[in-house]
N, C-alpha and C positions, 0 to 999 in steps of 0.2 A: 167301768168304774176305776178311778185312780186310787192307788193305795197311798196313804199318807206317809210322807217321809218323816222320820223322827226329827224334831226340831232341836237345834243346839240350845244349851242352857242360856238363859238370858238374865241380865241384872234387872234391877227394879225399873229402869227406864226402857227395858225391852231390847237393849243392845246385846248382841251375841258375839261370841268370839269368831274370828275368821282369820285364816293364815295370811291373807293378803292386805290386812289393814295397815295403812301407812305406806303401801307400795304403789308403784305406778302400774296401772292396768288399762286394758282395752275393754270397752263395753262392746262385745261382738254384735249385739242387736242394733246399735246405732253407729258403730265404727269410731266413736269418740274415745279419747284417751284422757286419763286423769289419775288422781290419787284417791284410793279407797279410804274414806273417812270413817264409815261405820256401817254395820249391818244391823237392822232393827226389825223386830217382830212388831208389825203394825196391825191393830184390829181394824177391819174394814167391814162396813155394813153392806149387806147384799139383800135382795128381795126376800130371801128365806131366813135371814138372821145375820149374825156376825161371824166372820172367819178371820183367822190371822194370816197375814201375808208378810213374807220376808222381803225387805227392801234394802238394797245397797245404796249408800250415798257416796257420790263421787264429786271431787273438786276438779274442774277442768285444768289442764295444763295452762300455766300463765295466769291463773285466777279467774274469777267470774262467778256465775251462779251455779250452785251445785245442782246435780240432777240425780234421779233415782233409776234403778234398774233391778232386775232379778239377779241375785248373787250368782246364779248358775250361768249368767251371761258374761262373767268376768274371765279374762285371760291375762296372766301376768306378762308384762313387757320386760324382757331380760336384757335387751341390748340398749 
C-alpha cells in the first residue's frame, strides 16, 4: 500500500506552487523539453470513486501544443 504524499496548497483553480514554474525543464518520462506553465491538482474519476492527480503542464520549446506529465518527472535544464 502506498502512503499518500502531502499535497501542496492549491488556489481555487487547483494550481499549486512549484519551484520550476516558468523555467525550462525536461520531462524525463518522454525526453521532451519545454517551459513549465503550471502544476494543477486535477480530480480524476476511477472505478472506485474520485481521486486527485497532480499534473504538470508544459509548453514545448518553440511553441506548440502543451502536454502534461507527473511533476516528479521534471528536471531543470541549467545549461
